[in-house]
C-alpha positions as CSV (number, residue, x, y, z in Angstrom):
1,M,14.7,21.8,21.9
2,L,16.1,20.0,18.8
3,A,19.1,22.4,18.6
4,N,21.5,19.7,17.5
5,A,19.2,17.9,15.1
6,E,19.7,18.3,11.3
7,T,17.2,20.5,9.5
8,F,14.7,18.7,7.3
9,Y,12.6,20.9,4.9
10,L,9.0,20.0,4.5
11,T,8.0,20.9,0.9
12,G,4.5,19.5,0.4
13,E,5.9,16.5,-1.4
14,P,5.3,12.9,0.1
15,L,7.1,12.0,3.2
16,G,8.8,8.6,3.1
17,F,9.3,6.3,6.0
18,A,12.9,7.4,6.6
19,A,11.8,11.0,6.9
20,L,8.8,10.1,9.2
21,E,11.0,8.0,11.5
22,A,13.5,10.8,11.8
23,I,10.8,13.3,12.6
24,G,9.0,10.9,14.9
25,H,12.1,10.3,17.0
26,A,13.1,13.9,17.1
27,A,16.3,13.1,15.1
28,T,15.6,15.9,12.6
29,R,14.3,19.5,12.9
30,P,11.4,20.2,10.4
31,K,11.3,23.5,8.6
32,A,8.8,24.7,6.0
33,C,10.1,25.5,2.6
34,E,9.8,29.1,1.3
35,M,7.8,28.1,-1.8
36,G,5.3,26.2,0.3
37,M,4.8,29.1,2.7
38,G,4.2,31.3,-0.3
39,R,1.4,29.0,-1.5
40,I,-0.1,29.1,2.0
41,G,-0.1,32.9,1.9
42,A,-1.7,33.0,-1.5
43,A,-4.6,30.7,-0.4
44,R,-4.9,32.6,2.9
45,K,-5.5,35.8,1.0
46,V,-8.5,34.2,-0.9
47,I,-10.0,33.2,2.5
48,A,-9.4,36.7,4.0
49,D,-10.9,38.4,1.0
50,R,-14.0,36.3,1.1
51,L,-14.4,36.8,4.8
52,A,-14.0,40.6,4.4
53,S,-16.8,40.6,1.8
54,G,-19.1,39.0,4.3
55,L,-19.5,35.8,2.3
56,P,-19.8,32.5,4.3
57,V,-16.8,30.2,4.6
58,Y,-17.6,26.9,6.3
59,G,-16.0,26.6,9.7
60,S,-14.4,30.1,9.5
61,N,-17.4,32.4,9.9
62,T,-20.1,29.7,10.0
63,G,-20.7,26.9,12.4
64,V,-19.8,23.3,11.5
65,G,-21.8,20.1,11.1
66,S,-25.4,20.6,11.9
67,M,-24.7,24.3,12.8
68,K,-23.3,25.0,9.3
69,D,-26.0,27.7,8.6
70,K,-25.1,29.7,11.7
71,L,-23.2,32.8,10.4
72,W,-21.1,34.5,13.0
73,T,-20.5,38.2,13.1
74,V,-17.0,39.8,12.8
75,D,-17.0,40.5,16.5
76,D,-17.6,36.8,17.3
77,L,-15.1,35.2,14.9
78,M,-12.0,35.0,17.2
79,E,-14.1,33.6,20.1
80,F,-15.8,31.2,17.8
81,N,-12.6,29.8,16.4
82,H,-11.1,29.5,19.9
83,N,-14.2,27.7,21.2
84,L,-14.3,25.4,18.1
85,V,-11.0,23.9,19.3
86,R,-12.3,23.5,22.8
87,A,-15.5,21.7,21.5
88,H,-13.3,19.1,19.7
89,H,-11.1,18.1,22.7
90,F,-13.0,15.0,23.6
91,G,-10.6,12.1,23.0
92,T,-10.3,9.3,25.6
93,G,-8.2,6.2,26.2
94,E,-4.5,5.6,26.2
95,P,-2.4,8.2,24.5
96,F,-0.6,7.7,21.2
97,S,3.1,7.4,21.4
98,L,5.2,10.6,21.1
99,P,6.7,9.6,17.7
100,I,3.2,9.2,16.2
101,V,2.1,12.6,17.4
102,R,5.3,14.3,16.1
103,K,4.7,12.6,12.7
104,A,1.1,13.8,12.7
105,M,2.1,17.4,13.3
106,A,4.6,17.2,10.4
107,I,2.0,15.6,8.1
108,R,-0.4,18.5,8.9
109,I,2.2,21.0,8.1
110,N,3.2,19.2,4.9
111,T,-0.3,18.9,3.5
112,A,-0.9,22.6,4.2
113,L,2.3,23.5,2.2
114,S,0.5,22.3,-0.9
115,G,-1.4,25.6,-0.7
116,Y,-5.0,24.4,-0.7
117,S,-5.8,24.6,3.0
118,G,-6.4,28.4,3.4
119,C,-5.0,28.4,6.9
120,S,-2.7,31.3,8.0
121,P,1.1,31.1,7.8
122,E,1.1,31.7,11.5
123,L,-0.8,28.5,12.2
124,V,2.0,26.6,10.3
125,G,4.5,28.5,12.3
126,A,2.8,27.5,15.6
127,F,2.9,23.8,14.6
128,L,6.6,24.1,13.6
129,A,7.4,25.7,17.0
130,L,6.0,22.7,18.8
131,L,8.2,20.4,16.8
132,E,11.2,22.8,17.2
133,R,10.9,22.9,21.0
134,D,9.6,19.3,21.2
135,V,6.4,20.1,22.9
136,V,4.3,17.0,22.1
137,P,0.6,17.1,22.7
138,V,-1.1,14.3,24.7
139,V,-3.4,12.7,22.2
140,R,-5.8,10.1,23.6
141,R,-6.5,7.6,20.9
142,H,-10.3,7.2,20.9
143,G,-12.3,10.0,19.2
144,S,-12.4,9.6,15.4
145,M,-14.8,8.0,13.0
146,G,-12.2,8.1,10.3
147,C,-13.6,11.0,8.4
148,A,-11.3,13.7,9.8
149,D,-9.7,13.1,13.1
150,I,-11.4,16.0,14.8
151,G,-11.5,14.4,18.3
152,L,-7.8,13.5,18.0
153,M,-6.4,16.6,16.3
154,G,-8.5,18.7,18.7
155,Q,-6.2,17.6,21.4
156,V,-3.2,18.9,19.3
157,A,-4.9,22.1,18.5
158,S,-5.8,22.7,22.1
159,V,-2.1,22.6,23.1
160,L,-1.4,25.3,20.5
161,T,-3.9,27.5,22.4
162,G,-2.4,26.7,25.8
163,E,-5.1,24.1,26.9
164,G,-5.0,20.4,27.3
165,E,-1.8,18.5,28.1
166,A,1.6,18.0,26.5
167,Y,4.9,16.3,27.1
168,F,8.0,18.4,27.6
169,Q,11.4,17.1,28.5
170,G,9.9,13.8,29.5
171,E,7.2,15.2,31.7
172,R,3.4,15.2,31.1
173,L,2.2,18.7,31.9
174,P,-0.7,21.1,31.5
175,A,-0.3,22.7,28.1
176,A,0.2,26.2,29.4
177,V,3.0,25.0,31.6
178,A,4.7,23.1,28.8
179,L,4.5,26.0,26.5
180,S,5.9,28.4,29.1
181,R,8.8,26.1,29.9
182,A,9.6,25.8,26.2
183,G,9.5,29.6,25.8
184,L,6.4,29.6,23.7
185,Q,3.2,31.6,23.8
186,P,-0.3,30.3,23.3
187,F,-1.5,30.7,19.7
188,R,-4.6,32.7,19.0
189,M,-6.7,31.0,16.3
190,Q,-7.7,33.2,13.4
191,P,-10.7,32.4,11.2
192,R,-10.2,29.2,9.3
193,D,-7.2,28.2,11.5
194,A,-9.3,26.3,14.0
195,L,-10.9,24.0,11.4
196,A,-7.6,23.6,9.6
197,A,-5.9,22.4,12.8
198,L,-8.8,20.0,13.5
199,S,-10.4,18.6,10.4
200,V,-7.6,16.5,8.9
201,N,-6.6,12.8,9.2
202,A,-3.0,13.5,10.2
203,I,-3.1,11.3,13.4
204,A,-4.6,8.4,11.6
205,H,-2.1,8.6,8.8
206,A,0.8,8.9,11.2
207,A,-0.4,5.9,13.2
208,A,-1.0,3.9,10.0
209,A,2.6,4.7,8.9
210,D,3.9,3.6,12.2
211,V,2.0,0.2,12.3
212,T,2.7,-0.6,8.6
213,R,6.4,-0.2,9.3
214,E,6.1,-2.4,12.4
215,A,4.2,-4.9,10.3
216,A,7.1,-4.9,7.8
217,K,9.5,-5.7,10.6
218,A,7.3,-8.5,11.8
219,I,7.0,-10.0,8.3
220,R,10.8,-9.9,7.9
221,N,11.2,-11.8,11.2
222,L,8.5,-14.3,10.2
223,M,10.3,-15.0,6.9
224,V,13.3,-15.9,8.9
225,T,11.5,-18.2,11.3
226,G,9.6,-19.6,8.3
227,L,12.9,-20.5,6.7
228,L,14.1,-22.0,10.0
229,S,11.0,-24.2,10.3
230,S,11.2,-25.2,6.7
231,L,14.8,-26.3,7.2
232,A,13.8,-28.3,10.3
233,L,10.9,-30.0,8.5
234,G,13.0,-30.9,5.4
235,A,10.8,-28.9,3.0
236,S,11.6,-28.9,-0.7
237,S,13.0,-25.6,-1.9
238,D,11.8,-26.3,-5.5
239,P,8.4,-24.4,-5.1
240,W,10.3,-21.3,-4.1
241,R,12.4,-21.5,-7.2
242,V,9.3,-21.9,-9.2
243,A,7.7,-18.8,-7.6
244,A,10.8,-16.8,-8.3
245,R,10.7,-17.8,-11.9
246,L,7.0,-17.8,-12.8
247,S,5.3,-15.5,-10.4
248,G,5.2,-11.7,-10.1
249,H,5.3,-9.0,-7.5
250,G,5.4,-10.2,-3.9
251,E,5.3,-13.9,-4.7
252,A,8.4,-13.5,-6.9
253,L,10.1,-11.4,-4.2
254,A,9.4,-14.0,-1.5
255,G,10.3,-16.9,-3.8
256,R,13.7,-15.3,-4.7
257,W,14.4,-14.6,-1.0
258,F,13.6,-18.1,0.2
259,S,15.3,-19.9,-2.7
260,A,18.4,-17.7,-2.2
261,Q,18.7,-18.7,1.4
262,A,18.2,-22.4,0.7
263,A,20.8,-22.2,-2.1
264,S,23.4,-20.6,0.2
265,C,23.6,-23.5,2.6
266,A,23.5,-27.3,2.7
267,W,19.7,-27.6,2.5
268,P,18.5,-31.0,3.7
269,K,17.1,-33.5,1.2
270,P,13.3,-33.1,1.0
271,S,11.6,-35.5,3.5
272,A,8.5,-36.1,1.3
273,I,7.7,-36.2,-2.4
274,H,5.0,-33.6,-2.1
275,D,5.0,-31.1,0.8
276,P,1.8,-29.8,2.6
277,L,0.6,-26.5,1.3
278,S,1.9,-24.7,4.4
279,L,5.4,-25.5,3.1
280,R,4.8,-25.6,-0.6
281,M,3.0,-22.3,-0.8
282,T,5.2,-20.3,1.6
283,A,6.1,-17.9,-1.2
284,Q,2.5,-17.3,-2.2
285,V,1.4,-16.5,1.4
286,F,4.3,-14.3,2.2
287,G,4.0,-12.7,-1.3
288,A,0.4,-11.7,-0.8
289,C,1.4,-10.2,2.6
290,L,4.2,-8.2,1.0
291,D,2.0,-7.0,-1.8
292,T,-0.9,-5.9,0.3
293,L,1.3,-4.3,2.9
294,M,3.3,-2.4,0.2
295,N,0.1,-1.2,-1.4
296,A,-1.1,0.2,2.0
297,A,2.2,1.8,2.8
298,E,2.5,3.4,-0.6
299,R,-1.0,4.9,-0.2
300,I,-0.1,6.2,3.3
301,V,3.0,7.9,1.9
302,E,0.9,9.5,-0.8
303,A,-1.5,10.8,1.8
304,T,1.3,12.7,3.6
305,A,1.2,15.2,0.8
306,Q,-2.5,15.2,-0.1
307,T,-4.8,18.0,1.2
308,D,-7.7,16.5,3.2
309,D,-9.1,19.8,4.4
310,N,-12.7,21.0,4.0
311,P,-13.1,23.5,2.6
312,V,-10.1,24.0,0.2
313,V,-8.9,26.9,-2.0
314,I,-8.5,26.1,-5.7
315,D,-8.0,28.6,-8.4
316,E,-8.9,31.4,-6.0
317,Y,-12.2,29.8,-5.1
318,V,-13.3,28.4,-1.8
319,M,-14.7,25.0,-2.4
320,A,-16.4,22.3,-0.3
321,S,-14.4,19.0,-0.3
322,G,-15.0,15.4,0.5
323,G,-11.3,14.7,0.8
324,S,-11.6,14.2,4.6
325,L,-12.7,10.6,3.9
326,P,-9.5,8.4,3.7
327,L,-11.3,5.4,2.3
328,S,-8.6,4.2,-0.1
329,T,-6.1,4.1,2.8
330,A,-8.6,2.3,5.0
331,L,-9.3,-0.4,2.3
332,Y,-5.7,-1.0,1.6
333,V,-4.9,-1.4,5.3
334,E,-7.8,-3.8,5.7
335,A,-6.5,-5.8,2.8
336,A,-3.2,-6.1,4.5
337,Q,-5.0,-7.3,7.7
338,T,-6.6,-10.1,5.7
339,G,-3.1,-11.0,4.4
340,F,-1.9,-11.2,8.0
341,A,-4.7,-13.7,8.8
342,H,-3.5,-16.0,6.0
343,L,0.1,-15.6,7.2
344,A,-0.8,-16.5,10.8
345,R,-2.6,-19.6,9.6
346,N,0.5,-20.5,7.5
347,V,2.7,-20.2,10.6
348,L,0.3,-22.2,12.7
349,N,0.3,-25.0,10.2
350,R,4.1,-25.2,10.3
351,C,4.0,-25.2,14.1
352,V,1.6,-28.2,14.1
353,L,3.8,-30.0,11.6
354,L,6.8,-29.5,13.8
355,S,5.1,-30.9,16.9
356,N,3.1,-33.8,15.5
357,G,6.0,-36.0,14.5
358,V,5.3,-36.8,10.9
359,R,8.3,-35.2,9.2
360,R,11.9,-36.4,9.3
361,N,11.1,-38.8,12.0
362,L,10.9,-36.0,14.5
363,P,9.5,-37.2,17.9
364,V,5.9,-36.3,18.8
365,N,5.8,-32.9,20.7
366,L,9.6,-32.7,20.0
367,V,10.4,-34.7,23.1
368,A,14.0,-35.6,23.3
369,P,14.7,-39.3,23.1
370,G,14.7,-41.1,26.5
371,E,13.1,-38.2,28.3
372,A,9.8,-38.4,30.3
373,A,8.2,-35.2,29.2
374,T,5.0,-33.8,27.6
375,G,7.1,-31.5,25.4
376,F,5.9,-28.8,23.1
377,G,2.5,-30.1,22.3
378,P,0.6,-27.8,24.7
379,L,2.5,-24.8,23.3
380,V,0.6,-25.3,20.0
381,K,-2.6,-24.3,21.8
382,L,-1.1,-20.8,22.2
383,A,-0.3,-20.7,18.5
384,V,-3.9,-21.6,17.8
385,E,-5.1,-18.7,20.0
386,L,-2.8,-16.2,18.4
387,Y,-3.9,-17.2,15.0
388,M,-7.5,-16.8,16.0
389,R,-6.9,-13.4,17.4
390,I,-5.3,-12.3,14.2
391,Q,-8.1,-13.8,12.1
392,S,-10.8,-12.2,14.2
393,L,-9.3,-8.8,13.5
394,A,-9.3,-9.2,9.8
395,L,-13.0,-8.6,9.3
396,P,-13.5,-5.3,7.4
397,I,-15.2,-2.6,9.4
398,S,-14.9,0.4,7.0
399,A,-18.2,0.0,5.2
400,Q,-20.3,1.5,8.0
401,S,-22.8,4.3,7.5
402,I,-23.2,6.3,10.7
403,V,-25.5,9.4,10.5
404,V,-24.5,12.3,12.7
405,A,-24.4,16.2,12.4
406,G,-28.0,16.6,11.2
407,G,-27.5,14.1,8.4
408,L,-24.5,15.9,6.9
409,E,-22.1,13.2,7.9
410,E,-23.0,9.6,7.0
411,E,-19.8,8.1,5.7
412,A,-17.0,6.8,8.0
413,T,-13.9,4.7,7.5
414,F,-12.9,4.1,11.2
415,L,-9.3,4.3,10.1
416,P,-7.9,4.9,13.6
417,L,-9.7,1.8,14.8
418,I,-8.5,-0.2,11.8
419,V,-4.9,0.9,12.7
420,E,-5.5,-0.1,16.4
421,R,-6.6,-3.6,15.2
422,M,-3.5,-3.9,13.1
423,E,-1.3,-3.0,16.0
424,S,-2.8,-6.0,17.9
425,Q,-2.3,-8.3,14.9
426,V,1.4,-7.3,14.6
427,R,1.9,-8.0,18.3
428,D,0.5,-11.4,17.9
429,L,2.4,-12.1,14.7
430,R,5.6,-11.3,16.6
431,Q,4.7,-13.9,19.2
432,L,4.0,-16.4,16.6
433,A,7.5,-15.9,15.2
434,A,8.8,-16.6,18.7
435,L,6.9,-19.8,18.9
436,E,8.0,-20.9,15.5
437,G,11.6,-20.1,16.3
438,M,11.5,-22.0,19.6
439,L,9.9,-25.1,18.0
440,S,12.3,-25.0,15.0
441,A,15.4,-24.8,17.1
442,Q,14.3,-27.8,19.0
443,A,13.6,-29.7,15.8
444,I,16.9,-28.7,14.3
445,D,18.8,-30.0,17.3
446,L,16.8,-33.3,17.3
447,A,17.5,-33.7,13.6
448,G,21.2,-32.9,14.0
449,D,21.1,-30.0,11.4
450,T,23.8,-27.3,11.2
451,P,22.0,-24.1,10.1
452,E,23.9,-21.7,7.9
453,G,23.4,-18.1,6.8
454,V,20.4,-16.2,8.2
455,A,19.0,-19.5,9.6
456,A,22.2,-19.8,11.7
457,V,21.7,-16.2,12.9
458,A,18.1,-16.9,13.9
459,Y,19.0,-20.2,15.5
460,A,21.7,-18.6,17.6
461,R,19.4,-15.9,18.8
462,V,16.8,-18.5,19.8
463,R,19.3,-20.5,21.7
464,T,20.7,-17.5,23.5
465,V,17.2,-17.0,25.1
466,T,15.9,-20.6,25.4
467,E,17.9,-23.8,25.8
468,F,17.2,-27.2,24.4
469,Y,14.1,-28.8,25.9
470,R,14.7,-31.9,27.9
471,K,12.4,-31.8,30.9
472,D,9.1,-30.0,31.1
473,R,9.5,-26.5,32.3
474,L,7.7,-23.2,32.6
475,L,7.7,-21.5,29.2
476,S,5.8,-18.2,29.6
477,A,8.7,-16.0,30.5
478,E,10.9,-17.7,27.8
479,I,8.3,-17.1,25.1
480,E,8.0,-13.4,26.1
481,A,11.8,-13.0,26.3
482,L,12.2,-14.5,22.8
483,D,9.4,-12.4,21.5
484,R,11.2,-9.2,22.7
485,D,14.6,-10.4,21.4
486,L,13.4,-11.2,17.9
487,A,11.6,-7.8,17.7
488,C,14.6,-5.8,18.9
489,P,16.4,-3.5,16.4
490,D,19.6,-5.6,16.7
491,A,17.8,-8.8,15.5
492,L,16.3,-7.0,12.6
493,A,19.6,-5.5,11.6
494,S,21.3,-8.9,11.8
495,F,18.6,-10.6,9.7
496,A,18.7,-7.8,7.1
497,A,22.4,-8.0,6.8
498,A,22.5,-11.8,6.4
499,A,19.5,-11.9,4.0
500,P,18.7,-8.5,2.6
501,M,15.5,-7.5,0.7
502,D,17.1,-4.3,-0.6
503,D,14.1,-2.4,-2.0
504,F,11.7,-3.5,0.7
505,D,14.1,-2.8,3.5
506,A,15.0,0.6,2.0
507,F,11.3,1.6,1.5
508,F,10.4,0.9,5.1
509,A,13.7,2.3,6.4
510,L,14.5,-1.0,8.0
511,A,18.2,-1.4,7.2
């Protein structure tokens, strides 16, 4: 039970990353605002009146999908709505994390509070009770085409009714047992409630919010290791100043950040008249990533307050809706994935420059003078593979037409799969940051540089985990340890404190 948590009122307005993180980690106790509950009650009356008159309401007194023309009798309605939940518990695979499922439940409540869903106030109360007592449904991640997460939300709805599985007090239990231990009773789905609990994209949007925030953290780390490698390679800081002055949006933001860090320390004299593009266009590559990621994140925040039910209640009419297709969100996220592919190649290029011995008279493979060693050359092959993994996951998959449900459904976004691919990209980007940091620290030591500012913070973290390379040694464990260290909250906090990006850090709740 979240008895000691602060109360957070869901109002139907967009949920920012700070609110989602607090809800996801059970640091706040969500409540529904009174005005929102009033809107829910008004829309519910429209549904109830229509059902009482015997008129069809999709998914309430009719079947769904290819069974849309099957009209159920009053005597069958409760059983139909209960069985509708059972029919949509078909997800498989590894479960989503508990924070993602908590966020999803809050998003479902929040979108209902706009007053267009037509669900009962009791359904919202049942969702709130799960969050209040911290009963978290087990939601296996495979089961959505991205046009309403019915196979995913079905696992949440099942727990409401006392079926399926849920986590309670750290233990994975049958739902009925979890509810009982939490002092809750199974919820009896009323007409319209079953479909309202199922036919939304709350899981996909919660998972998308989670991975975009993780991507923001990875990009912040890569900006730091990119600065470190640019220092080691003796890159000119002039192109960053130009980007800060002449560019817009993400490019200008990246240019200002890089040029500010270079100006705050004794930046080495450029080691060439004209740098390779991987150094000269750092601001452009990072800027594009910042832009596309922010666009995706802003769209996800908007979606936390937008009704994606079908049907909906508008102006006292029940209307069919196509809002269950989150195509804009999917396209924005896919654009960010393409940006990650460019960023990965940019990092790879700097890793190659560090190891091939053409800048600042650095030795080939960063082998220390007088040592008989192979050095870091083989390590670049791992960087190549990581880049290729990230690149291979950037191919758009949302433009697929899959015909199911008697031809009624032929559009799909595959947003949950897109999110899963981005999760893999972010993991690989983090490891690229570890490789770049390891190579940069070796080059800095060989060049005799003394890092300052955030570069010094990053250098110290690298050297705490991995020592100067003299003799050939096993590197796998070191790489993984450095990956974990750079991705930990303490590292992010130290980087943000030394070199803030105020608006970006605040938006993603990173500081």
